[in-house]
C-alpha positions as CSV (number, residue, x, y, z in Angstrom):
1,M,-70.0,75.5,32.5
2,C,-71.0,72.2,30.9
3,I,-68.6,69.6,29.7
4,R,-69.2,70.5,26.0
5,D,-68.3,74.2,26.7
6,R,-65.2,73.2,28.7
7,R,-64.0,71.1,25.7
8,R,-64.6,74.0,23.3
9,V,-62.7,76.5,25.6
10,H,-59.9,74.1,26.3
11,G,-59.6,73.2,22.6
12,E,-59.3,76.9,21.7
13,L,-56.7,77.4,24.5
14,F,-54.6,74.4,23.3
15,G,-55.0,75.6,19.7
16,E,-53.7,79.1,20.6
17,L,-50.8,77.6,22.6
18,E,-49.9,75.3,19.7
19,L,-49.8,78.1,17.2
20,Y,-47.5,80.1,19.5
21,I,-45.2,77.1,20.1
22,A,-45.2,76.1,16.5
23,G,-44.2,79.6,15.5
24,H,-41.2,79.5,17.8
25,L,-40.2,76.0,16.7
26,R,-40.2,77.1,13.0
27,Q,-37.3,79.4,13.9
28,F,-34.8,76.5,13.7
29,D,-31.7,78.7,14.3
30,K,-33.2,80.2,17.5
31,V,-34.6,77.0,19.1
32,T,-32.4,75.3,21.6
33,V,-32.1,71.6,22.1
34,Q,-33.5,71.9,25.6
35,E,-36.6,73.7,24.2
36,V,-37.0,70.8,21.7
37,V,-36.8,68.3,24.5
38,E,-39.3,70.2,26.7
39,V,-41.8,70.6,23.8
40,A,-41.4,66.9,22.7
41,T,-41.9,65.7,26.3
42,T,-44.9,67.9,26.9
43,Y,-46.7,66.9,23.7
44,N,-45.8,63.2,23.9
45,L,-47.0,62.9,27.5
46,T,-50.2,64.9,27.2
47,R,-51.1,63.9,23.6
48,V,-53.0,67.1,23.1
49,G,-51.2,68.2,19.9
50,S,-52.4,68.1,16.3
51,R,-50.8,65.8,13.8
52,D,-49.1,68.8,12.2
53,M,-47.6,69.6,15.6
54,Y,-46.1,66.2,16.0
55,R,-44.7,66.3,12.5
56,L,-43.2,69.8,13.2
57,I,-41.5,68.5,16.4
58,E,-40.0,65.6,14.4
59,V,-38.8,68.0,11.7
60,V,-37.1,70.2,14.3
61,I,-35.5,67.1,15.9
62,R,-34.1,66.2,12.5
63,Q,-32.9,69.8,12.0
64,K,-31.2,69.8,15.4
65,F,-29.9,66.3,15.2
66,A,-26.2,67.3,15.0
67,D,-26.7,69.1,18.4
68,I,-28.7,66.3,19.8
69,Q,-25.9,63.8,18.9
70,K,-23.4,65.8,21.0
71,D,-25.5,65.2,24.2
72,G,-26.1,61.5,24.9
73,Q,-28.5,62.3,27.7
74,V,-30.7,64.4,25.4
75,A,-30.6,61.7,22.7
76,N,-31.5,59.1,25.3
77,T,-34.4,61.2,26.7
78,L,-35.9,61.6,23.2
79,Y,-35.3,58.0,22.3
80,T,-37.1,56.7,25.4
81,L,-39.9,59.2,25.0
82,Y,-40.6,58.3,21.3
83,T,-40.1,54.6,21.9
84,K,-42.9,54.7,24.5
85,S,-45.2,57.1,22.7
86,A,-44.8,55.9,19.1
87,L,-45.7,59.5,18.0
88,C,-43.0,59.7,15.4
89,T,-41.7,57.8,12.4
90,P,-39.8,54.5,13.0
91,E,-36.9,56.0,11.2
92,L,-36.5,58.7,13.8
93,V,-36.6,56.2,16.7
94,E,-33.9,54.2,14.9
95,K,-31.8,57.2,14.3
96,L,-32.1,58.3,18.0
97,G,-31.4,54.8,19.1
98,K,-28.0,54.8,17.3
99,V,-26.8,57.8,19.3
100,A,-28.7,57.4,22.6
101,F,-26.5,54.6,24.0
């Protein structure tokens, strides 16, 4: 398999995975904070997501912010992750920074 074919296959695979994960994330009431952290970590470290996926993750974090505030370790993890990756709005980093420490 040539490189071009690998990219096409991997692109399709990541696209299908993203659709599945995005569908789950859109169910705000069913998503746990731990799932949000795992998805945010994976997408921020690998940088394989679409812009829409990064926006969705940020929306979910904002929706779950009350739960995130209750756990300083989760807030700190997300704050550190987004400070290093810069894959969210500065407002979210600032908001996480206020509850992380």
